[in-house]
C-alpha positions, 0 to 999 in steps of 0.5 A: 721905296727905292734905295741905291748905294755906291762907294763915296767918290770924290767929284762923282760922275754922272752915272753916280748922280743919276742913281741918287736922283732916281732913288728915295734914299741913297746909302754911301758905302763907306763901311766897305774896303777902300779900293786901291787905284779905283775912282773913290779919290779921283776923276776927270775934268774936261780941258781944252786939250782933253781930260785932266785927271784930278787925284786926291793923294791918300795915306797907304796903310793896311790893305784892308782899310775901310773907306771910312778910315781913309786919310788924305795925304796933306803933305802934298799940295793936291788942293792948290793943284785942283783949285788951279786946274778947275779955275784956270785951265778948265771952267773959268769961262763956263757958262755957270762958273759965276754961279758956282765957282766961288762955292767950288773954290771954297772946298779947296780952301779947307784942309781935309783929313777924311777922304769920305768927308771930302767926297761927300762934300763934292757930292753934295755940292753937285746935288744941290746945284742940280736941285736933287734932294735925295737924302744921303745916308752913310752905311757906317752910321746905320749900325753893324752888319754881319753880311758880305756882298749881296747880303750886306746890300740886302741888309742895308736895304732892309734897314732903311725900309726899302723894297726895291734896290737900284743897281748899276749894270756892272753888278749884274754879274755878281749880285745875288738876286735870291739873297736880296729876295729873301730880304724882300728886296727886288732889284732894278737895273739902272741901264744908264745912258750918258747925255751929251751936252755942249762943253764950252771948252770943246768943239761941237764934235769933240764931246768928252763923256764920263767927266765928273758931274761938275762938268755938266753943272758948270756947262748947263747949270741947274737945267743939267738935271733935266739933261740927265733925265732926258737921256734915260731909256 
């Protein structure tokens, strides 16, 4: 059985979705330290004039905060800004806005306190739109694990009964394969290839890569899953 893992991300990008699609179970690493100035609370969406960064403001407490404990700063009207950006400036004329727009906007009509819960909701929306049914499991719900870094990943993999872990290529420099092997876990590398597809707000030669996966969903609809799969090496 193949497992993949990643920290929960707000409006995850396509590399994240590709990982989920290629695994039998996907673990959301919410039991690790929150990364300041990382991508756990923000991502880009595509507008006519270029990429727009949408950031969820968070309450800054201790530097050792876990992702599962991270709270959203709702004193800022971030949800209205994100809703207007998506509906009015980026995707109102997209081919599949009519199919998914209401559900997307419904997310921003709720008041979220937990960054993890919001990130999971945006992830599930995209996965459901693509018809990807891989189970999502929160690491914090699997129990207490004494390991760190590679050992933690090995322990989580073993906990869900996996024999293979799918890892992003960025981990090649630090992932300890010997530790995973001791737990009976082999490693496969994702080798992600970003697909290109028509973006309604862009010209033919103006493709914007690395946008939130929502961009592919609203431009290609459920067929976006096959667009993603065809791009694999």
